[in-house]
DODRENDREN-172805 format. One record per atom (N, C-alpha, C): residue in one letter; chain; x, y, z negated. Coordinates in Angstrom, 3 decimals. Example, Ala and Ser with C-alpha at 12.3 -4.5 7.8 and 13.67 -1.06 7.14 Angstrom:
<recs>
REC  type  mol        xx        yy        zz
REC     a    A    13.190    -5.690    -7.800
REC     a    A    12.300    -4.500    -7.800
REC     a    A    13.200    -3.300    -7.800
REC     s    A    12.850    -2.250    -7.080
REC     s    A    13.670    -1.060    -7.140
REC     s    A    12.900     0.030    -7.870
</recs>
This chain:
<recs>
REC  type  mol        xx        yy        zz
REC     m    A   151.325   235.662    46.064
REC     m    A   152.021   234.900    47.062
REC     m    A   153.022   233.939    46.463
REC     l    A   153.734   234.420    45.508
REC     l    A   154.726   233.570    44.883
REC     l    A   154.056   232.406    44.161
REC     g    A   152.868   232.635    43.554
REC     g    A   152.154   231.588    42.834
REC     g    A   151.663   230.490    43.762
REC     e    A   151.222   230.857    44.976
REC     e    A   150.738   229.849    45.917
REC     e    A   151.881   228.943    46.390
REC     n    A   153.026   229.519    46.656
REC     n    A   154.170   228.713    47.094
REC     n    A   154.638   227.770    45.980
REC     l    A   154.577   228.260    44.772
REC     l    A   154.987   227.451    43.635
REC     l    A   154.032   226.265    43.445
REC     a    A   152.735   226.491    43.635
REC     a    A   151.752   225.419    43.502
REC     a    A   151.964   224.353    44.574
REC     f    A   152.256   224.737    45.789
REC     f    A   152.515   223.761    46.840
REC     f    A   153.822   223.005    46.593
REC     a    A   154.796   223.677    45.990
REC     a    A   156.084   223.031    45.738
REC     a    A   155.956   221.969    44.645
REC     m    A   155.018   222.151    43.747
REC     m    A   154.840   221.211    42.645
REC     m    A   153.883   220.084    43.020
REC     g    A   153.429   220.029    44.252
REC     g    A   152.512   218.997    44.710
REC     g    A   153.195   217.637    44.779
REC     a    A   152.503   216.663    45.327
REC     a    A   153.005   215.289    45.415
REC     a    A   154.274   215.247    46.236
REC     q    A   155.231   214.484    45.758
REC     q    A   156.508   214.335    46.438
REC     q    A   156.492   213.064    47.261
REC     g    A   156.484   213.120    48.502
REC     g    A   156.564   211.960    49.383
REC     g    A   155.316   211.087    49.297
REC     g    A   155.392   209.865    49.809
REC     g    A   154.247   208.969    49.838
REC     g    A   154.340   207.852    48.803
REC     a    A   155.295   207.898    47.861
REC     a    A   155.497   206.812    46.911
REC     a    A   154.686   207.000    45.629
REC     g    A   153.858   207.968    45.547
REC     g    A   153.113   208.226    44.320
REC     g    A   152.030   207.184    44.082
REC     g    A   152.030   206.536    42.920
REC     g    A   150.981   205.600    42.545
REC     g    A   151.173   204.184    43.055
REC     e    A   152.259   203.887    43.678
REC     e    A   152.482   202.542    44.187
REC     e    A   153.445   201.743    43.314
REC     g    A   153.595   202.141    42.026
REC     g    A   154.520   201.456    41.131
REC     g    A   153.924   200.173    40.589
REC     n    A   154.723   199.448    39.873
REC     n    A   154.310   198.201    39.256
REC     n    A   153.337   198.506    38.106
REC     p    A   152.150   197.886    38.088
REC     p    A   151.192   198.185    37.012
REC     p    A   151.672   197.695    35.649
REC     l    A   152.565   196.699    35.623
REC     l    A   153.087   196.214    34.354
REC     l    A   153.929   197.291    33.664
REC     v    A   154.630   198.080    34.451
REC     v    A   155.454   199.152    33.899
REC     v    A   154.568   200.209    33.236
REC     a    A   153.382   200.426    33.762
REC     a    A   152.467   201.402    33.165
REC     a    A   151.955   200.923    31.809
REC     f    A   151.791   199.606    31.616
REC     f    A   151.289   199.069    30.356
REC     f    A   152.402   198.687    29.374
REC     l    A   153.644   198.789    29.805
REC     l    A   154.761   198.400    28.969
REC     l    A   154.806   199.166    27.639
REC     p    A   154.610   200.478    27.603
REC     p    A   154.605   201.172    26.303
REC     p    A   153.493   200.675    25.364
REC     l    A   152.334   200.350    25.922
REC     l    A   151.258   199.829    25.082
REC     l    A   151.590   198.447    24.535
REC     i    A   152.220   197.632    25.351
REC     i    A   152.613   196.293    24.913
REC     i    A   153.664   196.390    23.811
REC     i    A   154.627   197.253    23.984
REC     i    A   155.670   197.444    22.969
REC     i    A   155.061   197.961    21.670
REC     l    A   154.130   198.894    21.758
REC     l    A   153.459   199.429    20.581
REC     l    A   152.681   198.346    19.846
REC     f    A   152.007   197.472    20.575
REC     f    A   151.268   196.378    19.941
REC     f    A   152.216   195.419    19.225
REC     v    A   153.352   195.109    19.842
REC     v    A   154.325   194.212    19.220
REC     v    A   154.863   194.824    17.928
REC     i    A   155.132   196.114    17.949
REC     i    A   155.610   196.792    16.741
REC     i    A   154.552   196.743    15.649
REC     f    A   153.300   197.047    15.972
REC     f    A   152.225   196.984    14.983
REC     f    A   152.049   195.569    14.449
REC     y    A   152.196   194.578    15.295
REC     y    A   152.036   193.195    14.853
REC     y    A   153.070   192.849    13.790
REC     f    A   154.332   193.163    14.043
REC     f    A   155.376   192.774    13.105
REC     f    A   155.444   193.674    11.873
REC     l    A   154.976   194.907    11.977
REC     l    A   155.043   195.802    10.822
REC     l    A   153.767   195.821     9.983
REC     l    A   152.615   195.539    10.580
REC     l    A   151.344   195.650     9.852
REC     l    A   150.566   194.345     9.769
REC     i    A   150.298   193.732    10.890
REC     i    A   149.379   192.588    10.931
REC     i    A   150.007   191.350    10.297
REC     r    A   151.205   190.997    10.674
REC     r    A   151.835   189.768    10.169
REC     r    A   152.064   189.804     8.659
REC     p    A   152.611   190.888     8.090
REC     p    A   152.775   190.907     6.630
REC     p    A   151.449   190.844     5.878
REC     q    A   150.406   191.453     6.426
REC     q    A   149.096   191.406     5.778
REC     q    A   148.538   189.986     5.796
REC     q    A   148.712   189.268     6.892
REC     q    A   148.253   187.886     6.961
REC     q    A   149.034   187.001     6.003
REC     k    A   150.318   187.238     5.867
REC     k    A   151.146   186.459     4.953
REC     k    A   150.714   186.693     3.507
REC     k    A   150.444   187.943     3.154
REC     k    A   150.000   188.263     1.804
REC     k    A   148.639   187.640     1.515
REC     a    A   147.726   187.658     2.476
REC     a    A   146.402   187.050     2.292
REC     a    A   146.527   185.539     2.113
REC     k    A   147.432   184.907     2.837
REC     k    A   147.642   183.460     2.698
REC     k    A   148.176   183.132     1.310
REC     e    A   149.128   183.914     0.822
REC     e    A   149.672   183.696    -0.517
REC     e    A   148.587   183.880    -1.583
REC     h    A   147.701   184.864    -1.399
REC     h    A   146.616   185.100    -2.357
REC     h    A   145.638   183.925    -2.364
REC     r    A   145.304   183.398    -1.170
REC     r    A   144.411   182.229    -1.104
REC     r    A   145.034   181.026    -1.808
REC     e    A   146.335   180.827    -1.616
REC     e    A   147.022   179.721    -2.283
REC     e    A   147.032   179.911    -3.790
REC     m    A   147.212   181.143    -4.252
REC     m    A   147.208   181.426    -5.678
REC     m    A   145.823   181.154    -6.262
REC     l    A   144.765   181.548    -5.550
REC     l    A   143.404   181.300    -6.032
REC     l    A   143.118   179.803    -6.105
REC     g    A   143.656   179.042    -5.171
REC     g    A   143.451   177.606    -5.163
REC     g    A   144.202   176.885    -6.273
REC     s    A   145.260   177.495    -6.787
REC     s    A   146.075   176.837    -7.808
REC     s    A   145.719   177.266    -9.231
REC     l    A   144.656   178.047    -9.398
REC     l    A   144.271   178.484   -10.750
REC     l    A   143.854   177.285   -11.594
REC     q    A   144.304   177.286   -12.837
REC     q    A   143.986   176.197   -13.762
REC     q    A   143.570   176.771   -15.102
REC     k    A   142.953   175.926   -15.890
REC     k    A   142.549   176.298   -17.238
REC     k    A   143.814   176.643   -18.037
REC     g    A   143.763   177.777   -18.736
REC     g    A   144.901   178.218   -19.537
REC     g    A   145.764   179.266   -18.866
REC     d    A   145.566   179.516   -17.559
REC     d    A   146.347   180.539   -16.859
REC     d    A   145.912   181.929   -17.304
REC     y    A   146.876   182.845   -17.386
REC     y    A   146.583   184.245   -17.673
REC     y    A   146.461   184.974   -16.342
REC     v    A   145.374   185.729   -16.183
REC     v    A   145.082   186.368   -14.900
REC     v    A   144.679   187.823   -15.104
REC     v    A   144.691   188.572   -13.998
REC     v    A   144.193   189.938   -13.956
REC     v    A   143.079   189.965   -12.927
REC     t    A   141.919   190.526   -13.293
REC     t    A   140.798   190.601   -12.360
REC     t    A   140.930   191.834   -11.482
REC     g    A   140.072   191.917   -10.483
REC     g    A   140.053   193.072    -9.590
REC     g    A   139.708   194.363   -10.313
REC     g    A   138.986   194.255   -11.416
REC     g    A   138.615   195.436   -12.208
REC     g    A   139.650   195.809   -13.244
REC     g    A   140.740   195.036   -13.339
REC     g    A   141.805   195.361   -14.268
REC     g    A   141.699   194.678   -15.614
REC     l    A   140.821   193.692   -15.759
REC     l    A   140.692   192.971   -17.017
REC     l    A   141.729   191.864   -17.091
REC     y    A   142.428   191.795   -18.220
REC     y    A   143.388   190.729   -18.460
REC     y    A   142.696   189.653   -19.271
REC     g    A   142.877   188.395   -18.891
REC     g    A   142.238   187.327   -19.633
REC     g    A   142.894   185.987   -19.393
REC     r    A   142.457   185.012   -20.187
REC     r    A   142.940   183.635   -20.068
REC     r    A   141.782   182.773   -19.610
REC     i    A   141.999   181.942   -18.617
REC     i    A   140.942   181.082   -18.082
REC     i    A   140.635   180.003   -19.116
REC     t    A   139.357   179.939   -19.542
REC     t    A   138.963   178.904   -20.503
REC     t    A   138.194   177.780   -19.829
REC     s    A   137.537   178.061   -18.699
REC     s    A   136.860   176.990   -17.965
REC     s    A   136.658   177.405   -16.517
REC     i    A   136.554   176.383   -15.665
REC     i    A   136.341   176.592   -14.232
REC     i    A   135.181   175.700   -13.820
REC     s    A   134.131   176.321   -13.239
REC     s    A   132.997   175.523   -12.777
REC     s    A   133.179   175.173   -11.308
REC     e    A   132.336   174.298   -10.821
REC     e    A   132.438   173.862    -9.427
REC     e    A   131.987   174.940    -8.443
REC     e    A   131.242   175.917    -8.911
REC     e    A   130.761   176.980    -8.024
REC     e    A   131.745   178.149    -7.959
REC     d    A   133.020   177.918    -8.288
REC     d    A   134.059   178.948    -8.275
REC     d    A   133.801   180.054    -9.285
REC     v    A   133.182   179.730   -10.405
REC     v    A   132.978   180.697   -11.474
REC     v    A   133.965   180.369   -12.587
REC     l    A   134.763   181.369   -12.951
REC     l    A   135.758   181.199   -14.001
REC     l    A   135.264   181.894   -15.263
REC     t    A   135.483   181.280   -16.406
REC     t    A   135.191   181.920   -17.678
REC     t    A   136.512   182.389   -18.248
REC     l    A   136.599   183.694   -18.528
REC     l    A   137.830   184.289   -19.030
REC     l    A   137.648   184.691   -20.478
REC     d    A   138.637   184.400   -21.301
REC     d    A   138.685   184.859   -22.678
REC     d    A   139.464   186.165   -22.678
REC     l    A   138.793   187.261   -23.075
REC     l    A   139.430   188.566   -23.086
REC     l    A   139.984   188.914   -24.460
REC     g    A   139.776   188.055   -25.441
REC     g    A   140.242   188.310   -26.793
REC     g    A   139.096   188.800   -27.666
REC     d    A   139.259   188.698   -28.983
REC     d    A   138.243   189.134   -29.949
REC     d    A   136.895   188.474   -29.685
REC     n    A   136.903   187.195   -29.345
REC     n    A   135.685   186.418   -29.085
REC     n    A   134.841   187.003   -27.959
REC     v    A   135.490   187.572   -26.959
REC     v    A   134.786   188.120   -25.793
REC     v    A   135.110   187.239   -24.598
REC     e    A   134.074   186.684   -23.988
REC     e    A   134.249   185.888   -22.782
REC     e    A   133.395   186.465   -21.668
REC     v    A   133.931   186.469   -20.462
REC     v    A   133.198   186.935   -19.287
REC     v    A   133.316   185.873   -18.204
REC     k    A   132.340   185.856   -17.339
REC     k    A   132.369   184.959   -16.183
REC     k    A   132.601   185.798   -14.940
REC     v    A   133.551   185.363   -14.129
REC     v    A   133.865   186.066   -12.890
REC     v    A   133.993   185.058   -11.766
REC     n    A   133.761   185.520   -10.569
REC     n    A   133.954   184.688    -9.387
REC     n    A   135.446   184.560    -9.122
REC     r    A   135.860   183.425    -8.630
REC     r    A   137.278   183.162    -8.350
REC     r    A   137.862   184.206    -7.398
REC     n    A   137.067   184.700    -6.463
REC     n    A   137.568   185.651    -5.475
REC     n    A   137.929   187.007    -6.073
REC     y    A   137.487   187.292    -7.296
REC     y    A   137.769   188.581    -7.913
REC     y    A   139.000   188.540    -8.815
REC     i    A   139.764   187.465    -8.757
REC     i    A   141.026   187.395    -9.480
REC     i    A   142.098   188.018    -8.589
REC     s    A   142.774   189.031    -9.112
REC     s    A   143.807   189.710    -8.323
REC     s    A   145.137   188.984    -8.363
REC     s    A   145.543   188.578    -9.565
REC     s    A   146.842   187.933    -9.666
REC     s    A   146.966   187.151   -10.965
REC     k    A   147.937   186.257   -10.975
REC     k    A   148.318   185.566   -12.202
REC     k    A   149.325   186.452   -12.920
REC     t    A   149.381   186.316   -14.221
REC     t    A   150.374   187.052   -14.975
REC     t    A   150.918   186.153   -16.070
REC     d    A   152.165   186.365   -16.422
REC     d    A   152.771   185.608   -17.505
REC     d    A   152.598   186.330   -18.833
REC     k    A   152.130   187.575   -18.756
REC     k    A   151.999   188.385   -19.957
REC     k    A   150.759   187.966   -20.746
REC     k    A   150.938   187.765   -22.011
REC     k    A   149.821   187.439   -22.888
REC     k    A   149.343   188.742   -23.519
REC     v    A   148.547   189.497   -22.792
REC     v    A   148.108   190.819   -23.209
REC     v    A   146.889   190.731   -24.106
REC     i    A   146.274   189.574   -24.167
REC     i    A   145.045   189.405   -24.937
REC     i    A   145.349   189.635   -26.413
REC     s    A   144.516   190.435   -27.067
REC     s    A   144.735   190.728   -28.478
REC     s    A   144.404   189.514   -29.324
REC     s    A   145.089   189.380   -30.442
REC     s    A   144.886   188.220   -31.311
REC     s    A   143.732   188.429   -32.281
REC     g    A   143.094   189.568   -32.239
REC     g    A   141.969   189.830   -33.131
REC     g    A   142.384   190.544   -34.404
REC     k    A   143.661   190.792   -34.589
REC     k    A   144.156   191.478   -35.786
REC     k    A   144.331   192.943   -35.487
REC     k    A   143.886   193.792   -36.371
REC     k    A   144.051   195.235   -36.208
REC     k    A   145.228   195.672   -37.054
REC     g    A   145.933   196.640   -36.532
REC     g    A   146.913   197.195   -37.406
REC     g    A   148.253   197.244   -36.848
</recs>
C-alpha cells in the first residue's frame, strides 16, 4: 500500500510537463560543441595550416625530419613533390614532400668520419 501511494506521488506534477523551450533542451549540447571546438578542433586546424605552410616553404639545403624519423638535408626538389634527402655517408633517399614532419636546425647528419 505504501508503495502504490509513493508511485502516484512521484507522478507528473501539474500540466506544465514538456511544454518548455526546446532551445533550453539543446543548450548543454551546444555548449559542449563550443567547448570541443575551442579545445580540440581549432588548435588542430591551426597546427595543420602551419604544417602546410612549412611544407610549402621547403628549400634545397634545409635540414628536415621525416615521418619515419630520418634526419636529412634536402639536396633536390622535383616538380612532382619528391624530395631527395642526403642522410650522410653518401646515402640519399627520395621521399614525398607530405612525409616531412618538421624542419630542424640541427645538423645531425654524420660527416662520414668514424671515431
